[in-house]
C-alpha positions, 0 to 999 in steps of 0.5 A: 122563512121558516119551513116549520109547520105553524103547529110546531111552535107549540111543541114543547122542546127540551134537549134530549138528555133531559128526557132522562130525567123526565122519565126517571121522575115519572118512573120514580113518582109512579113507583112511590105512588104504588108503594105508598098505596101498598104500605096503607094496605099492608096495615090490614095484616097482623105484624108477622104477616105484614112484615113477610108480605112486605119482604116478599114484594120487595124480593119480587121487585128486585127479581122482576127488575133483574130479570127483565125491567131493567132491560125495558129501562135500558131500551128506553134510554137508548132510544132516548139517545137516539133522538135528535138533539132537541126534542119534544118533552113528551118523547120521554116514552115511545107512543107505544109506551103510552098505550102500555101507560094506559093499560097499566092504569087501567088494570090498577083501577080494575084491580083496586075496585074488584073484590080481591082483598087489598092485602092480596094487592099489597104484594104486586103493587110493592113489587111494581112500584119497586121495579119502577123506582129501580128502573128510574135509577138508570135514567138518573144514572145515564143522565148524570153520567152522560157528559154530552152538553146541552149543545151536543159538543162535549162527548158522544152522547152514548151510554158508557159501561 
């Protein structure tokens, strides 16, 4: 007899290591979306300020990633590695992460619909998009660097330096 609740059969489960790919993919897509939006806004600048603003946005992305965003990605990677072998596909982020996602979407919508000129929004959009894309690389690297088989028998399942 199966002791699982009836609703559990509708829970889409994947091997936990695939959550690394899912998280990386989500961070990549959102990062690209933010950067593409910013690129469209950079066209509102004259050429020299456009280039300088884009470089500044990229520099902020690298600095923000190195100063803290990489730690957020690493914390999520460790959390994923500590999950059971098969887990819900939506566990690529913690439940608190969904609250943060909702907050960030709300802030983005508010900023885009505000009176702030888009030329000023291009820089933080570039920075946030860049940080997300850089962070996504950590998820992919952990996925490809983890030699644990989907059955969990071929390795330790922990990040190696």
